[in-house]
C-alpha positions in Angstrom: -20.7 23.6 -12.1 -20.0 23.8 -8.5 -18.3 26.4 -6.9 -15.1 25.4 -5.4 -15.9 26.1 -1.2 -19.4 24.2 -2.5 -16.6 21.1 -3.6 -14.6 21.3 -0.5 -17.0 21.0 1.5 -19.4 18.6 -0.1 -16.8 15.9 -0.5 -14.5 16.7 2.4 -11.1 17.3 -0.4 -8.2 18.3 0.6 -6.5 20.1 -1.9 -3.7 22.7 -2.5 -2.7 24.7 -5.7 0.8 24.7 -5.2 1.5 21.0 -4.7 0.9 20.8 -8.1 4.5 22.0 -9.2 6.1 19.9 -7.0 4.5 16.4 -8.0 6.9 15.7 -11.1 8.7 13.1 -12.0 7.5 10.3 -10.0 7.1 12.5 -7.1 6.9 11.0 -3.4 4.0 11.6 -1.3 3.4 10.7 2.1 1.0 7.9 2.9 -1.7 7.9 5.3 -4.0 10.7 6.5 -5.0 13.5 4.1 -3.0 16.2 5.7 0.1 14.6 4.7 -0.9 14.7 1.5 -1.6 18.8 0.9 -2.4 21.9 2.8 -5.9 23.3 3.4 -7.2 25.8 0.9 -8.8 28.6 3.4 -12.5 29.2 2.2 -11.8 32.7 2.5 -9.6 32.6 -0.6 -12.0 29.9 -2.1 -15.1 32.2 -1.8 -13.1 34.9 -3.5 -11.3 33.4 -6.4 -15.2 31.5 -6.5 -13.0 29.4 -9.8 -13.3 26.0 -10.7 -10.1 23.8 -10.3 -8.8 22.2 -13.3 -9.1 18.2 -13.3 -5.4 17.9 -12.7 -5.7 20.3 -9.9 -8.6 18.3 -8.5 -6.9 14.9 -9.1 -3.5 15.6 -7.5 -5.2 16.9 -4.4 -7.7 13.8 -3.8 -8.4 13.0 -0.4 -6.8 9.3 0.4 -10.0 8.5 2.5 -12.8 9.3 -0.7 -14.1 6.1 -2.0 -15.2 5.1 -5.5 -18.9 7.0 -5.9 -17.1 10.5 -4.5 -14.5 10.1 -6.7 -16.7 10.0 -9.7 -18.6 12.3 -8.4 -16.0 14.8 -8.0 -13.8 14.0 -11.2 -17.0 13.0 -13.6 -17.6 9.6 -15.8 -14.1 8.4 -16.8 -13.1 7.3 -20.0 -12.6 3.6 -18.8 -13.2 1.6 -15.4 -13.0 -1.7 -14.5 -11.6 -4.4 -12.6 -13.0 -7.5 -11.1 -11.8 -7.6 -7.0 -9.8 -4.2 -7.8 -11.7 -1.2 -9.1 -9.9 1.4 -10.8 -10.6 4.7 -13.0 -8.9 5.5 -16.1 -9.1 9.4 -17.3 -7.3 10.5 -20.7 -5.6 13.4 -20.6 -5.3 16.2 -23.5 -1.5 15.3 -23.8 -2.1 11.4 -24.1 -1.4 10.5 -20.7 -3.9 8.7 -18.5 -4.9 9.7 -14.8 -5.6 6.5 -12.9 -7.4 6.3 -9.5 -6.7 2.6 -8.0 -9.0 1.5 -4.9 -8.6 -1.2 -2.6 -11.1 -4.2 -2.5 -14.7 -3.8 -1.4 -18.1 -2.4 -3.0 -17.4 1.1 -2.7 -13.7 1.4 -1.4 -11.4 4.1 -0.5 -8.4 5.1 -2.8 -5.2 2.7 -2.9 -3.1 4.9 -4.7 -3.6 7.4 -7.9 -1.0 7.9 -10.7 -0.4 9.0 -14.2 0.8 6.9 -16.9 2.3 7.4 -20.5 1.7 4.8 -22.5 4.3 5.6 -25.2 7.4 6.1 -22.8 6.2 3.8 -19.9 7.1 6.1 -17.6 4.7 6.6 -14.1 4.4 9.4 -11.5 3.4 8.0 -8.5 1.0 10.9 -6.8 -0.7 9.3 -4.0 -0.7 6.3 -2.3 -0.9 3.8 1.2 2.2 2.4 1.4 5.3 3.6 3.2 7.3 6.8 2.1 10.3 7.3 3.6 11.9 11.3 3.1 14.9 10.7 4.9 16.1 7.8 2.6 14.7 9.2 -0.4 12.1 6.9 -1.4 8.5 5.1 -1.8 7.8 1.4 -1.2 5.3 1.5 -4.5 8.0 2.5 -7.1 11.6 2.3 -8.4 13.0 5.1 -6.4 15.7 4.0 -4.0 17.8 5.0 -1.3 21.4 5.7 -1.4 21.7 2.8 0.8 20.1 0.7 -2.0 21.6 2.3 -5.1 25.3 1.6 -3.6 23.7 -2.3 -3.4 22.4 -2.3 -6.8 25.8 -0.8 -7.9 27.4 -3.7 -6.2 25.0 -6.1 -7.8 25.7 -5.4 -11.0 29.2 -6.6 -10.9 27.6 -9.9 -10.4 28.0 -12.4 -13.4 26.3 -15.0 -15.1 27.7 -18.1 -14.2 29.2 -17.1 -10.2 28.0 -19.4 -7.2 26.6 -18.4 -3.9 30.2 -17.8 -2.4 31.5 -15.8 -4.8 28.3 -13.6 -4.5 28.3 -13.4 -0.7 31.8 -12.1 -1.5 30.8 -8.8 -2.8 27.2 -8.8 -1.3 27.6 -10.0 1.6 25.9 -13.5 3.1 22.6 -13.6 1.4 18.9 -13.5 3.6 17.9 -16.9 2.2 19.1 -19.1 -0.8 16.8 -21.9 -1.8 16.7 -24.4 -4.9 15.2 -27.4 -6.5 16.7 -30.2 -8.5 17.8 -27.8 -11.3 16.7 -24.0 -10.4 17.0 -21.7 -7.5 17.4 -18.3 -6.1 19.4 -16.4 -3.8 17.8 -13.5 -1.8 18.8 -10.4 -0.5 16.8 -7.7 1.9 19.2 -4.6 1.5 16.8 -2.6 2.8 12.9 -2.0 4.2 11.2 -2.2 1.6 13.0 -4.2 -1.4 14.6 -7.7 -2.1 17.0 -8.8 -4.1 16.6 -12.2 -6.1 19.5 -14.0 -7.9 17.9 -16.6 -10.4 20.2 -19.4 -10.5 20.4 -22.7 -12.7 22.3 -26.1 -11.8 25.5 -26.5 -13.9 28.3 -28.8 -13.2 27.2 -29.6 -9.7 27.0 -26.0 -8.9 24.0 -23.6 -9.0 25.2 -20.4 -10.9 23.5 -17.0 -11.4 21.5 -16.5 -14.3 19.4 -13.4 -13.6 19.5 -10.5 -11.0 16.1 -8.4 -10.0 15.1 -6.3 -7.7 11.6 -6.3 -6.4 9.0 -4.5 -4.0 8.5 -6.3 -0.9 5.0 -4.9 -0.5 3.7 -4.8 -4.3 4.3 -8.5 -5.9 4.5 -8.4 -9.6 6.9 -5.6 -10.1 11.0 -5.7 -10.6 13.8 -4.1 -12.2 16.0 -6.2 -13.9 19.4 -5.7 -12.8 21.5 -8.5 -14.8 19.2 -10.0 -17.6 18.7 -13.5 -19.2 20.1 -13.8 -22.9 18.6 -11.7 -25.0 16.6 -9.9 -22.2 16.8 -6.1 -22.0 19.1 -4.7 -19.2 17.4 -2.6 -16.7 14.2 -3.4 -18.0 10.9 -2.8 -15.9 8.6 -6.0 -16.1 5.7 -4.9 -14.4 2.5 -7.9 -14.2 -0.9 -5.9 -15.0 -4.3 -7.3 -15.8 -7.0 -5.2 -15.3 -4.8 -2.4 -13.5 -3.5 -4.9 -11.1 -6.0 -7.5 -10.4 -2.8 -9.6 -10.6 -0.9 -8.0 -7.6 -4.3 -7.9 -5.3 -4.5 -11.7 -5.6 -0.7 -12.1 -4.8 -0.7 -9.7 -2.0 -3.7 -11.6 -0.9 -2.3 -14.7 -1.1 1.2 -14.6 -0.5 1.1 -11.4 1.7 4.3 -10.3 3.6 3.6 -8.9 6.7 7.0 -8.0 7.9 7.0 -4.3 6.4 3.8 -3.0 8.1 2.0 0.5 6.0 2.0 2.3 9.1 3.7 2.4 12.4 1.6 1.2 15.3 -1.6 0.0 14.0 -2.9 -2.9 14.9 -2.3 -5.9 12.3 -6.0 -6.2 11.3 -6.3 -2.3 10.8 -3.2 -3.0 8.3 -4.8 -5.8 6.8 -7.6 -4.1 5.6 -5.9 -1.2 5.0 -3.3 -2.9 2.7 -5.9 -5.2 1.3 -9.2 -3.8 2.0 -12.6 -5.2 3.6 -13.1 -9.0 3.4 -16.2 -10.8 1.8 -16.2 -12.6 5.5 -14.4 -12.4 8.7 -14.7 -15.7 11.0 -13.6 -15.9 14.7 -13.3 -18.7 16.2 -11.8 -18.7 19.7 -8.1 -17.4 19.2 -8.6 -17.3 15.3 -9.4 -15.3 12.9 -9.7 -15.6 9.5 -10.7 -13.2 6.7 -12.0 -14.6 3.9 -11.6 -13.0 0.0 -13.0 -14.1 -3.0 -10.5 -14.4 -5.9 -11.7 -13.7 -9.5 -11.5 -17.8 -10.7 -14.3 -18.1 -8.2 -11.8 -19.8 -5.5 -11.6 -18.3 -1.9 -8.7 -17.2 0.0 -8.2 -16.8 3.6 -6.1 -15.1 5.8 -5.2 -16.8 9.1 -4.5 -14.6 12.2 -3.5 -16.5 16.0 -4.7 -14.0 18.2 -3.3 -16.1 21.5 0.0 -14.4 21.9 1.6 -11.2 23.0 0.0 -9.7 19.5 -1.9 -11.4 17.1 0.4 -12.4 14.1 -0.4 -14.0 10.2 0.5 -17.7 10.2 -1.1 -18.8 7.1 -2.8 -18.0 3.8 -5.0 -20.7 2.3 -7.3 -21.0 -0.7 -10.4 -23.3 -1.0 -12.6 -24.4 -3.6 -16.0 -23.4 -2.1 -17.9 -26.2 -4.8 -15.7 -28.7 -3.6 -14.5 -27.6 -0.2 -11.2 -28.7 -1.8 -7.7 -27.2 -0.5 -6.0 -25.5 -3.3 -2.7 -24.2 -2.2 -1.4 -22.9 1.2 1.2 -20.6 2.0 2.9 -21.0 5.5 3.6 -17.2 6.8 5.0 -18.4 9.9 7.0 -21.2 8.3 6.1 -24.6 10.4 3.0 -23.8 11.7 0.4 -26.5 12.3 -1.9 -25.2 8.9 -4.5 -27.9 9.4 -5.8 -26.1 12.6 -7.0 -23.5 10.2 -9.1 -25.8 7.7 -12.8 -26.8 8.3 -12.9 -30.6 9.2 -15.0 -31.3 5.5 -11.8 -29.7 3.4 -10.3 -32.3 1.1 -6.8 -31.9 0.8 
């Protein structure tokens, strides 16, 4: 058994005992540097106690910069570990809950976020993550904590009725951010605050697109929503989460449909934001004023995040997915609408 002093010195873990009691009921923590996560225990106090920390204390005090191998060295072998592109470690607790460490993309990646989940109640307590936390408005981007402004908006959204048309919705919530539709269905979109979207799914009826379902979505972590107005036979207030292999789906969605409008930290270079949000790419390709970050997906396809560097500051214009065996373009997403996507494709790409 290691002494507490050697534990801290060896792994560089910043821990605090007092923070343990504060991290309950979906507690919110600052993202970013480890100094914002917890305070430093003095070496004098550590040597005096010579006591080992409990697993809960170690878990809640994990430093964001720790990597996959270091976490296992600190916490021990997990009860379960896995993930294809995105790795995770799962530790079963005496109370039946599971403590999860989720990592960024890469072979030996840094911690992305940590949380404790209760399979019986489906409740989650977010301990640490790299996304934005706004204590003034009272919520983090990766959870369902809303600001007062957002709560007020949701209360208004709850008055939306099935069958309403866009103009009727606008009388309650104001003009939407966007409205898009196909032949028989569509969506009305609102961005009530910096971190969430509100989607109203519409169907076509008697010459109009009418509301059928309303959901609130996190803008950074796709695949998670809170149902405000359910479809028929769907539970109101249900949290719908797409999770395969603990965020594998979320990784593939955020790398192919990235939303760069909400950075995880302020005033950081675009490339640093992407590496912190997604992880290290399999390959970086630089051609003139173009940078492409290449990631391999679990289905064998390659996805490219395309950055244009010729403006006053770099911008993401496009993401596209390609089959490396056939050089066939499978799909693409214009982050900047109307951009010239073909300039990012190799000459031998089959569309």
